[in-house]
Every structure is written in C-alpha cells, then in structure tokens.
C-alpha positions in Angstrom: 75.6 56.8 122.6 78.0 59.6 123.5 78.6 61.1 126.9 77.0 64.3 127.7 79.3 67.2 126.9 81.4 65.2 124.4 81.7 66.5 120.9 80.5 64.5 118.0 81.6 65.2 114.4 79.1 65.0 111.5 80.3 61.6 110.4 79.8 60.1 113.8 76.3 61.7 114.0 75.6 60.3 110.5 76.6 56.9 111.7 74.2 57.2 114.6 71.3 58.0 112.2 72.3 55.1 110.0 72.3 52.8 113.0 68.8 53.9 114.0 67.7 53.3 110.4 68.9 49.7 110.6 67.2 49.2 114.0 63.9 50.5 112.7 64.1 48.5 109.5 64.7 45.4 111.6 61.5 46.2 113.6 59.5 46.5 110.4 61.0 43.2 109.1 60.0 41.5 112.4 56.4 42.7 112.4 55.7 42.7 108.6 54.8 39.0 108.5 51.9 39.6 110.9 50.1 41.3 108.0 49.2 37.8 106.8 47.8 36.9 110.2 46.0 40.0 111.4 42.6 41.2 110.2 40.1 43.9 110.9 41.1 46.6 113.4 44.3 44.8 114.4 45.4 44.8 110.7 44.7 48.5 110.4 46.7 49.3 113.5 49.6 47.2 112.3 49.7 48.9 108.9 49.7 52.3 110.6 52.5 51.2 112.8 54.5 49.9 109.9 53.9 53.2 108.0 55.2 55.2 111.0 58.3 53.0 111.3 58.8 53.4 107.5 58.6 57.2 107.7 61.0 57.2 110.7 63.5 55.0 108.9 63.3 57.1 105.7 63.9 60.3 107.7 66.9 58.7 109.5 68.4 57.6 106.2 67.9 61.0 104.7 69.5 62.8 107.6 72.4 60.3 107.6 73.1 61.0 104.0 72.9 64.8 104.5 75.3 64.7 107.4 77.8 62.3 105.8 77.8 64.5 102.6 77.8 67.9 104.3 81.3 68.7 103.2 81.0 67.4 99.7 81.4 70.1 97.0 78.2 71.1 95.2 80.1 71.8 92.0 79.2 75.5 91.9 82.7 76.7 92.9 
C-alpha cells in the first residue's frame, strides 16, 4: 500500500484493485471445495459468503478495468 499523502496515478490504483481481485478469487478458490462437505445452515452460510466474495471480486475487476482504460479514446472525437 502507498504511504499517506503520496500520490497514486490511475494505473497504480488499477493495479491495486486487480491485486485485490486476485486475493478475493484465491479466497473463493480456497473455500469452494467446502460446498461438497457442508450441509444445512452451514452450507447456506458458505454459499452466502462465496456470493459476497464473488460480488466483491467482480466489482474490483470492473473498477480496475475502468481505471486502467480511463484515458482510452471513446471514438467520438
């Protein structure tokens, strides 16, 4: 992470979001096999946790893409 007060450009920020995406995906990969083991209330809670992680990862990926392509032309010039 960057020191407080230091400036971060959009590409560095995009990389931070991409890094968080990979971390969250690794967490999902680590707990997903438990679906085969858990049952009942524990299975429901696990599925909810995976859904939340999936949503977080998707949002990180989306933000990373937006930041890294911020300066790309949109073709309307």
